[in-house]
C-alpha positions as CSV (number, residue, x, y, z in Angstrom):
1,M,38.2,39.5,-23.6
2,E,35.8,40.8,-20.9
3,R,32.8,40.2,-23.2
4,I,33.9,36.6,-23.8
5,K,34.2,36.0,-20.0
6,I,30.7,37.4,-19.5
7,L,29.2,35.2,-22.3
8,F,31.0,32.2,-20.9
9,L,29.6,32.9,-17.4
10,M,26.0,33.3,-18.8
11,F,26.4,30.0,-20.6
12,V,27.5,28.2,-17.4
13,L,24.6,29.7,-15.4
14,L,22.2,28.7,-18.1
15,I,23.4,25.0,-18.1
16,S,23.3,25.1,-14.2
17,G,19.8,26.4,-14.3
18,F,18.6,23.4,-16.5
19,A,20.4,21.0,-14.2
20,F,18.7,22.4,-11.1
21,A,15.3,22.4,-12.8
22,D,15.7,18.8,-13.8
23,G,17.0,18.0,-10.3
24,N,13.6,18.8,-8.9
25,N,12.3,15.7,-10.8
26,S,12.5,12.6,-8.5
27,Q,14.0,10.6,-11.4
28,S,17.2,12.6,-11.4
29,Q,17.7,12.9,-7.6
30,E,19.8,10.5,-5.5
31,F,17.9,8.9,-2.7
32,T,18.9,6.3,-0.2
33,A,16.7,3.2,0.0
34,Q,15.2,4.3,3.3
35,Q,14.4,7.7,1.8
36,I,12.6,6.0,-1.1
37,L,10.6,3.9,1.3
38,K,9.7,7.0,3.4
39,N,8.5,8.7,0.1
40,V,6.4,5.6,-0.6
41,D,4.7,6.0,2.8
42,E,4.1,9.7,2.2
43,V,2.4,9.0,-1.1
44,I,0.1,6.1,-0.1
45,N,-0.8,7.8,3.2
46,A,-1.0,11.3,1.8
47,P,-4.8,11.9,2.3
48,K,-6.0,13.0,5.7
49,D,-8.7,10.4,5.4
50,Q,-10.2,8.1,2.7
51,E,-13.5,6.4,2.1
52,I,-13.3,3.8,-0.6
53,T,-15.9,1.4,-2.1
54,V,-14.3,-1.7,-3.5
55,E,-15.4,-4.6,-5.6
56,M,-13.5,-7.6,-4.4
57,I,-13.2,-10.7,-6.6
58,L,-12.0,-14.0,-5.3
59,I,-10.6,-16.3,-8.0
60,D,-9.7,-19.9,-7.4
61,K,-7.3,-22.1,-9.4
62,K,-10.1,-23.2,-11.7
63,G,-11.0,-19.6,-12.5
64,D,-14.2,-19.6,-10.6
65,E,-15.1,-16.2,-9.1
66,K,-16.8,-14.9,-6.0
67,V,-17.7,-11.2,-5.9
68,R,-18.0,-9.2,-2.8
69,K,-18.5,-5.5,-2.1
70,V,-16.4,-3.8,0.6
71,K,-16.2,-0.4,2.2
72,I,-12.8,0.9,3.5
73,W,-12.3,3.9,5.8
74,Q,-8.9,5.2,6.6
75,K,-7.6,8.1,8.7
76,G,-4.0,9.0,8.6
77,S,-1.7,6.1,8.4
78,D,-2.7,4.2,11.5
79,K,-6.5,3.8,11.5
80,R,-8.4,1.6,9.1
81,M,-11.8,0.0,9.0
82,V,-12.9,-2.6,6.5
83,K,-16.6,-3.7,6.3
84,F,-18.3,-6.1,3.9
85,L,-21.5,-4.8,2.3
86,S,-22.4,-7.9,0.2
87,P,-23.2,-10.7,-0.4
88,A,-25.5,-11.7,2.5
89,D,-23.2,-14.5,3.9
90,V,-20.5,-11.9,4.7
91,K,-22.5,-8.7,5.1
92,G,-21.6,-6.8,8.2
93,L,-18.3,-8.7,8.8
94,A,-15.9,-5.9,9.8
95,F,-12.2,-5.4,10.6
96,L,-10.7,-2.6,12.6
97,N,-7.0,-1.6,12.8
98,L,-5.9,0.9,15.4
99,P,-2.5,2.3,16.5
100,N,-0.1,0.1,18.5
101,D,-1.0,-2.9,16.3
102,M,-4.5,-3.3,17.8
103,M,-6.8,-5.3,15.6
104,Y,-10.5,-6.3,16.1
105,L,-12.9,-8.4,14.1
106,Y,-16.7,-8.2,14.2
107,L,-18.6,-11.4,13.5
108,P,-22.3,-10.5,12.7
109,A,-23.5,-14.1,13.0
110,F,-22.4,-14.1,16.7
111,R,-22.8,-10.4,17.2
112,K,-19.4,-10.4,18.9
113,I,-16.2,-8.4,18.6
114,R,-13.0,-10.3,19.0
115,R,-9.6,-8.9,19.4
116,I,-7.2,-10.5,16.9
117,A,-4.3,-12.2,18.7
118,S,-0.8,-11.9,17.5
119,H,-0.6,-15.5,16.3
120,V,-3.8,-15.0,14.2
121,K,-2.6,-11.8,12.4
122,N,-0.8,-13.8,9.7
123,T,-3.9,-15.9,8.8
124,N,-6.1,-15.0,5.8
125,F,-8.9,-12.5,6.2
126,A,-12.4,-13.7,5.3
127,G,-11.3,-16.1,2.5
128,T,-9.2,-13.5,0.7
129,D,-5.5,-13.7,-0.1
130,F,-4.7,-10.9,2.3
131,T,-3.8,-11.7,5.9
132,Y,-5.0,-9.4,8.7
133,D,-1.6,-7.9,8.8
134,D,-1.6,-7.3,5.0
135,I,-4.9,-5.3,5.2
136,A,-3.8,-3.2,8.2
137,S,-2.7,0.4,7.5
138,T,1.0,0.5,7.1
139,N,4.0,2.8,7.4
140,Y,6.6,0.7,5.7
141,S,9.6,2.8,6.7
142,E,8.7,2.4,10.4
143,I,8.6,-1.4,10.1
144,Y,11.2,-2.3,7.5
145,D,14.9,-1.6,6.8
146,A,15.3,-1.0,3.1
147,K,18.1,-1.9,0.7
148,L,18.3,-0.7,-2.9
149,L,18.7,-3.7,-5.2
150,K,18.6,-1.8,-8.5
151,S,17.5,1.3,-10.2
152,N,16.0,0.3,-13.5
153,D,16.0,3.1,-16.0
154,Q,15.8,1.0,-19.1
155,S,12.2,-0.3,-18.8
156,K,9.2,1.6,-20.1
157,E,8.3,2.4,-16.5
158,Q,11.4,3.6,-14.5
159,L,11.5,1.8,-11.2
160,Y,13.4,1.5,-8.0
161,E,13.7,-2.1,-6.6
162,L,13.9,-2.3,-2.8
163,E,14.5,-5.3,-0.5
164,L,12.7,-4.8,2.8
165,A,13.6,-6.7,5.9
166,P,11.8,-6.3,9.3
167,K,13.6,-4.1,11.7
168,E,15.2,-5.6,14.8
169,G,12.5,-6.5,17.3
170,I,9.6,-6.4,14.9
171,K,8.1,-9.8,14.1
172,K,6.6,-10.4,10.7
173,E,5.4,-13.5,8.9
174,Y,7.5,-12.7,5.9
175,S,11.3,-12.8,6.0
176,K,11.5,-10.0,3.4
177,L,9.6,-8.1,0.8
178,I,10.8,-7.0,-2.7
179,M,9.1,-3.8,-3.7
180,A,9.1,-2.2,-7.1
181,V,8.5,1.6,-6.9
182,R,7.8,4.1,-9.6
183,K,10.5,6.8,-9.8
184,D,8.1,9.5,-11.0
185,N,5.7,9.4,-8.1
186,F,7.1,6.8,-5.6
187,Y,4.0,4.6,-5.9
188,P,4.6,0.9,-5.4
189,V,3.6,-1.2,-8.4
190,K,4.6,-4.6,-7.2
191,I,5.4,-6.3,-3.9
192,E,6.8,-9.9,-3.6
193,F,6.4,-11.6,-0.2
194,Y,8.9,-14.2,0.9
195,S,8.5,-16.8,3.6
196,K,10.9,-17.3,6.5
197,E,12.5,-20.0,4.4
198,G,13.1,-17.5,1.7
199,K,10.4,-18.9,-0.7
200,L,8.3,-16.5,-2.8
201,V,4.8,-17.1,-1.6
202,K,2.7,-14.2,-2.7
203,V,2.8,-11.3,-5.2
204,M,0.7,-8.1,-5.1
205,E,0.5,-5.9,-8.2
206,N,-1.0,-2.4,-8.3
207,S,-2.4,-1.2,-11.6
208,K,-4.3,1.7,-13.1
209,I,-2.3,4.1,-11.0
210,E,-3.9,7.5,-11.5
211,K,-4.1,10.9,-9.8
212,E,-7.4,11.7,-8.1
213,G,-7.3,15.4,-7.3
214,K,-3.9,15.8,-5.7
215,Y,-3.4,12.2,-4.6
216,W,-2.1,9.1,-6.4
217,I,-4.2,6.0,-6.1
218,A,-4.1,2.5,-7.6
219,K,-7.6,1.8,-9.0
220,Q,-6.9,-2.0,-9.1
221,A,-4.8,-4.4,-7.0
222,L,-4.2,-8.1,-7.4
223,M,-2.9,-10.4,-4.6
224,H,-1.8,-13.8,-5.8
225,D,-1.1,-16.7,-3.4
226,L,1.3,-18.8,-5.4
227,D,1.0,-21.9,-3.1
228,K,-2.8,-22.0,-3.2
229,E,-3.1,-20.8,-6.8
230,H,-5.7,-18.3,-5.5
231,K,-6.1,-14.6,-6.3
232,T,-7.9,-11.7,-4.8
233,K,-8.6,-8.7,-7.1
234,M,-9.7,-5.4,-5.8
235,I,-11.3,-2.7,-8.0
236,I,-12.1,0.7,-6.7
237,L,-15.6,1.8,-7.5
238,E,-15.7,5.1,-5.7
239,I,-13.3,7.1,-3.5
240,K,-13.6,10.2,-1.4
241,F,-10.8,12.1,0.3
242,D,-10.4,14.5,3.2
243,Q,-13.9,14.4,4.6
244,N,-12.8,15.0,8.2
245,L,-13.8,11.6,9.4
246,G,-14.2,11.5,13.1
247,D,-12.1,9.3,15.4
248,E,-15.4,7.8,16.7
249,L,-15.8,6.0,13.4
250,F,-12.7,4.0,14.2
251,S,-14.0,2.4,17.3
252,K,-15.4,-1.0,18.4
253,R,-18.8,0.5,18.7
254,Y,-18.9,1.4,15.0
255,L,-17.7,-2.1,14.0
256,K,-21.3,-3.3,14.7
257,R,-23.0,-0.6,12.6
258,R,-24.3,-1.6,9.2
């Protein structure tokens, strides 16, 4: 009888052990919507700093394309600089995002730096389908309240679907975002942007999501403006992480440097 009890106890412990090991996988854990969103922030802002070279393709409704080359530097989750390298008509154009929602634009043709006023932040940046606010570095969980719409386990790619609404006192151009997040690594694969009237106006899709070293990164992103029937595709050509970029890089003085 005692032997049977011992065997039964060993069986229970074995089953518990498997459950605990599986519980370490994000797919089997229970998360609140806000916890999922915080995990998204931790994944996309994981590197101490980033230096990214991007090919940017602007695609109009006829399918005609304009190709640009862009360099992006980011430090932490609140400092980002975007600078155009080519073609000649946009070379040197640069955008700087700093903490406390401070944004600056350098216009090489006028050799002037302009602070981006609040009412301009929701206009498109340099002919792309991204607004100034879209391309700024982001901590979603600090800006939005999240609600879990569904947890899709049936699709090939298991996803969380979140509805994000701006927190009280925070003004955004969009009334809400719908974000699809991978369960295995918390990387956002799709974001839908809705106007204040509740109309779907833009869709961003991340693809070729791969691990570079210890960080997850989307090698391609596509922003589609549904009203204008215009798209901006971004393809990462080169990326470097954790180079100990200095704070002086993220300054108005460096905006002017080529």
